[in-house]
N, C-alpha and C positions, 0 to 999 in steps of 0.2 A: 211257478216261481221256483228258481233253483235255491239250493241251500246257501250259497254264498250271498245272494241278494237278500235272503231272509235274515241271515246273520247280520248283515250290514244294517238293515232296517231296524232290527231289534236293538243293535248297539246305539244307533242314532236316537231311538225312542228312549232308551235308558238315559242317555246323555241329556236329552231335553228335559226329562223328568228331574234329573239331578240339578240342572241349572234352575229350573222352576222352583224347586224346593229351597235351594240356596237363596234365591232372590226373595222368596217369601220370608225366609228366616231373617234376612237382613232388614226387610221392611218391618217385620215385627219388632226387631231390636230397636230400630229407629223410633217407632211409635212408642215403645216403652220408655225410651230415653226422653222423648218429648213430653210424655205424660208426667214423668218424674219432675222435669223442669217446670211444667205448668203448676204442679202441686207445690213445688218449692216457692214459686213466685206468688201463688195465692196465700201461702203461709206468711210471707213477708210483706203483704200489701198493707198499706196504711188504713186504719179504720175510717169508715165514712162518718161524715158529720151527722149530728143528731137530727132526725127528721128527714134524712135523705130517703127517697123512695116512698114517701108517705102520700104524695099527691101526684096527679096526672094532669098535664096541660092538654085539654081537649081542643083548644083553639089554635094550636101551633100548626 
């Protein structure tokens, strides 16, 4: 393999790594934002009625 081809391949590999890292970073940011929204919604949820979750309907 000559030097020019090796250089091109190395450059393409570096670019692919950078793109992958950027996409993972954006995915992580989105997941963090969604998690924050879920926590905000859980905090503002209406309390359940008394006795909710105390029984299980086994015949349903």
